[in-house]
C-alpha positions in Angstrom: 10.8 5.2 -0.4 7.2 4.6 0.7 5.0 6.2 3.3 1.8 4.6 4.8 -0.6 6.6 7.0 -4.3 6.6 8.0 -4.3 2.8 8.5 -7.8 1.4 9.2 -9.3 -2.1 9.3 -12.9 -3.4 9.3 -14.9 -6.6 8.9 -13.4 -8.6 11.8 -16.7 -9.6 13.4 -18.3 -10.8 10.2 -15.1 -12.6 9.1 -14.9 -14.6 12.3 -18.6 -15.4 12.3 -18.3 -16.6 8.7 -15.3 -18.9 9.2 -17.4 -20.9 11.7 -20.4 -21.2 9.4 -19.3 -24.5 7.7 -19.4 -26.5 10.9 -21.8 -24.3 12.8 -19.2 -23.9 15.5 -20.1 -20.4 16.6 -20.3 -21.3 20.2 -16.5 -22.1 20.2 -15.7 -18.6 19.0 -13.6 -16.7 21.6 -12.8 -13.4 19.8 -14.3 -10.0 20.3 -13.7 -6.3 20.9 -11.6 -5.2 23.9 -11.5 -1.4 24.3 -12.3 -0.9 20.7 -9.7 -3.3 19.4 -10.7 -6.7 17.9 -8.8 -9.4 19.8 -8.6 -12.9 18.3 -9.1 -15.7 20.8 -7.0 -18.8 20.8 -9.8 -21.1 19.5 -10.4 -18.8 16.6 -6.7 -18.2 15.9 -6.1 -22.0 15.7 -9.0 -22.4 13.2 -7.8 -19.4 11.2 -4.3 -20.7 10.9 -5.5 -24.1 9.8 -7.6 -22.5 7.1 -4.8 -20.3 5.9 -2.5 -23.2 5.6 -5.2 -25.2 3.7 -5.0 -22.8 0.7 -6.8 -19.8 -0.9 -10.1 -21.6 -1.2 -10.3 -22.2 2.6 -9.0 -18.9 3.8 -11.9 -16.9 2.4 -12.2 -15.1 5.7 -9.1 -13.1 5.0 -10.8 -11.5 2.0 -13.5 -10.2 4.3 -11.1 -8.2 6.5 -10.7 -4.8 4.8 -7.7 -2.4 5.0 -7.9 1.2 4.0 -4.8 3.5 4.1 -3.0 6.3 2.4 0.1 5.3 0.5 2.7 7.7 -0.9 5.1 6.0 -3.2 7.0 6.6 -6.5 5.3 6.1 -9.8 7.6 3.2 -10.7 6.2 1.3 -7.7 2.6 2.1 -8.4 3.0 0.5 -11.8 3.8 -2.8 -10.0 1.0 -2.3 -7.5 -1.5 -1.8 -10.3 -1.1 -5.4 -11.3 -3.3 -6.2 -8.3 -6.7 -5.4 -9.9 -8.9 -7.9 -8.0 -10.3 -6.6 -4.7 -8.3 -3.3 -4.6 -9.6 0.2 -5.0 -7.5 3.4 -5.2 -8.1 7.1 -5.5 -5.0 9.1 -6.4 -3.9 12.7 -6.2 -4.0 14.1 -9.7 -0.6 14.8 -11.2 -2.2 16.4 -14.2 -4.2 18.9 -12.1 -1.7 19.8 -9.5 1.8 19.4 -11.0 2.2 23.2 -11.5 0.8 24.4 -8.2 3.9 23.9 -6.1 7.7 24.2 -6.8 9.1 21.0 -8.1 11.9 20.0 -5.8 13.9 16.9 -4.8 11.7 16.2 -1.8 8.8 15.4 -4.2 10.8 12.4 -5.5 12.1 9.1 -4.2 15.9 9.4 -4.3 17.0 7.7 -1.1 19.0 4.9 -2.9 20.8 7.1 -5.5 24.5 7.2 -5.7 26.1 10.6 -5.0 26.8 11.3 -8.7 23.3 10.2 -9.8 21.7 12.5 -7.1 23.7 15.4 -8.5 22.4 14.7 -12.0 18.9 14.4 -10.8 19.0 17.7 -9.0 20.1 19.4 -12.3 17.3 17.6 -14.2 14.6 18.5 -11.7 15.8 22.1 -11.8 15.1 22.1 -15.6 11.6 20.8 -15.0 11.0 23.5 -12.4 12.2 26.0 -15.0 9.5 24.9 -17.4 6.9 24.9 -14.7 7.7 28.6 -14.0 7.6 29.3 -17.7 4.2 27.8 -17.9 3.0 29.9 -15.0 4.5 33.0 -16.6 3.3 32.5 -20.2 0.4 30.1 -19.9 1.6 28.2 -22.9 0.6 24.5 -22.8 3.8 23.5 -24.5 5.7 24.3 -21.3 3.2 22.3 -19.3 3.7 19.3 -21.7 7.5 19.6 -21.0 6.8 19.3 -17.3 4.5 16.3 -17.7 6.6 14.4 -20.2 9.9 15.0 -18.5 8.6 14.0 -15.0 10.7 11.0 -13.7 9.0 7.8 -12.5 10.4 8.5 -9.0 7.7 11.2 -8.6 5.9 10.5 -5.3 2.2 10.1 -5.6 -0.3 9.6 -2.8 -3.3 7.3 -3.2 -6.0 6.3 -0.7 -6.1 2.5 -1.1 -8.5 -0.3 -0.1 -7.4 -3.9 -0.1 -7.8 -6.9 2.3 -5.8 -9.3 4.4 -5.6 -11.8 1.5 -3.5 -9.2 -0.4 -1.3 -8.8 2.7 -0.8 -12.5 2.9 0.1 -12.7 -0.8 2.5 -9.8 -0.6 4.2 -11.4 2.3 4.7 -14.6 0.3 5.8 -13.0 -3.0 7.1 -9.5 -2.3 8.8 -9.5 1.1 12.2 -10.1 -0.6 11.5 -8.1 -3.7 14.2 -6.1 -5.5 12.2 -2.9 -5.0 12.7 -2.0 -1.4 9.3 -0.2 -1.4 7.6 -3.7 -1.4 9.8 -4.9 1.5 9.0 -1.7 3.5 5.3 -2.0 2.8 5.1 -5.7 3.8 7.1 -5.1 7.0 5.0 -2.1 7.9 1.7 -3.9 7.4 2.8 -7.0 9.3 3.9 -4.8 12.2 1.0 -2.4 12.3 -2.1 -4.2 11.1 -4.1 -5.8 13.9 -3.5 -9.6 14.3 -1.5 -9.7 11.0 1.7 -11.2 12.6 -0.3 -13.9 14.4 -2.2 -14.8 11.2 0.7 -14.6 8.7 4.0 -15.3 10.3 5.3 -18.7 11.6 2.5 -20.8 10.1 4.5 -24.0 10.1 
């Protein structure tokens, strides 16, 4: 399970200007803002798609188009995401600081693909963690807090505000759109559908 909110993009004007620098073809650019939305013209789109197909060295303009959003996903998925160190920035909600502030219940975890018997076991396990949370609040003994932290499953949903760029989206579409973790599939599909011009730039390049 993955949730994406607060989606924003920036850098379009500079990226388009820059992709025409090598041949000083700025006069052929036909993109611009329409009612606050950056619309790519056919001339620029043709050049962009040519550069994208030419490889990472040529599609530098994609790295100039920034994306910022909030992503809420399980810890096991964040471990995969954290392999993308270049060009990404993230600020996360602190599990250490907030884990005991609210009741620990099933809706704080990703469990949408569990079998029925596994879900029942998980409910029992989470009830034990909640028991230790309440003990910590009652007695203030850090050993109960340690129980909560060290017993916490990797399906715990964590929110991060993340910055990346269209090159990342392109790479995720190539390498992750058929991934075993459905969170990757959901993320890629969401970004292609909801990011401005993403479908035009990334899909059907042949």
